[in-house]
Phi, psi and omega in degrees: 000316180298316179296320179296319181294316179299318179294321180297319179292317180298316181293328185274345185291128174264090187296323180295320179293322179294318178295319180297322179297315181292319179297321178293323178296316177298326180293346177265096180306133181211050175300144185314128184102345183231043187287340190300330181299315178285324178300320177300317178299315181295320178299316179295316181295316180293324177295319178298330179272004180061040179264002177051063183292149174237148176231153176203140183280129173271337170214160183308127178063022177229095187264152160266162173225141181210162172233127187285349173153156175218104182144212183261112184295344180277348181266186179300142183245112175258138179238129171265129182233141175202157180269141184275342185269155175237169172284173185290172179240020180300125179090348183298306184299320180294321180296323184252020184306132178084004179242171179287352176270000190302318179275115184291352182243010182278339177055053177290151174259117184230120179052043175078016179230143176263125184258153172142161179292127182091357183306311179258333186241086353219047183289334175296322178293316178298313182291327176295320179295312179294321179298326179295317178294319178297322179295317177299318178296316180297323181280356178073030182263115179266141186259146172278336179252201190230139175244126178234163184223144174215119182241120198233152183258173172075029177276320183285147174254166178127337177259134187303131177078011181228181174079045177237022179062037179297326179293318178295319179298319178295318181298311183292331174297318179292326177291317180297325181282348182091358178296322176243132182297138178291128178283162175268339181202137181242132168251113176265124194269048167289148183293130180226009188058030179068022164275171184243113183260114179264359181219158175210157176286163167249177182199160156218149174253135179233138172248119183252125180249123180248117185244128174239230178214123179284152177203156179300143186298334180285342179230059186297337181295343179274354180249175174232116192282106179290332181291322176296317178295323179296322178302316180294318180294319177300319179299319179293321179294316181293326175295318176300319178298319178298321178295322179295315183290343177265003183269201183300150182238138177273144185302324182260331194240004174072206184270167172282160174200177179221137184232121172283121187256348180190152175215138181214134178178177178098173179216191184263113178051050182207160172298127180297121182267346181206141172225149179231132178244138171242144180207164175228136181250125175270133176247132173278156176306138183105338176277153177253135183299317181301318181291322179294319178296316181298319180293320178296314181295325177297322178295316180298315185275359175288341179286127180294117186286130174287145178302131180095356178261131175240140180236130175229148182232133175233157183233098191274000190233051177294138178235256175281351178230148185298338182260346182171217181238134183285147168286159182204155172201154166244172180298133175294349177259014179302131185305319181292322178295317178294323177299312179298316179301318179295319179298317180295317179299322180293327181274320191248345179085282189263006178258181180087026178279134175285131182200202182227151182272122178276033179214169175251134167218207203256015177296335177303331178298327181274313183293313187273325188266330178237005176065036181248125177298140184215147177224169171254137174194130177184163173290158177112156183247116183300338184291341178259355176296147178070007182246174174284357181259013187295129182194170176218143180287130184297313182297322178295318178298314180294323177294324179299321179300315180292321180294316177297319180297318179297318179295315179304314181298318182286321182289315183277335188082155182235152177277139179280000000 
């Protein structure tokens, strides 16, 4: 039966239509804050598939789009989730000037790969999910369960005043209220090269401001050197980081750590009156954000403050937590995760490995806030996301459609 189903899916797949859908999706610019352009495309595509799409604004003129289901509402409900926004394209055209890659939204196919902003992060995942449902319909496979979709904005950071998971917060609010049916299992289509990630790191970003008093270099005794104080604080932070890397290790994601990402301070021929440090803290699954923040602040304040030095800390990247994003995991032996991994292995051979995401995205909203198991899985390589090299392999994308379709059929069950 399994072999017959795989052959039926392969024979029914319209590869040209699947490729055209992804190229058209990339062609709809959707840099964070401007998601509606891509949402309109998704609404049209979902309507053509008779998925009865709904839209709702999570912020003014910034909509989410979802379909409450296609199949039997009394059976298992799987939901595919992905973010509609991409990072910016500043510098892309200049980097590829004079080549067929110059337009970041043209989606050229070069050496078996589709190029463009959003190609892997994560329009290939969204299109693979929709393509899987379309493939099942084309093959005439009726489901005992239900397939739903939710495509949400504001996941990416980098644009001023955006990137706080406002779209995810709106979605879980609608699920909690009963407006959208709670799923039994969520596949969030971040790129994993078609491996199955049951765990992910957490994070917080901190901006530390060290303020002293500037003074002319000829009379330094009249100032308070913020740079000297910053040196001491940096030493304490790096010591804290060494302790983290020597601590407990997660099977998929290793140890926790802390990385200073920037420092700025000083003046012209004067005692530095102010310095600013930026850093990011990685949390392994099992750690709590409140405890991690408290330990970090204790390290900063462990430095004996010189008179006249003030230290303030801010956390600009709150997500599911006011200070950042929580780490999360489900059991690597979760039946649905293993089922999906097996389906991918049957279609792709060497993919479908259970692992962990070395990045943060939005599954904590599902696992922690509505108690729904969630994983990451989609075509594409996260290492080229956010770069001028963003692209996705065509064969991997097409295989993902068949693998997702096979999983949907097995998870939901099919009518004879």
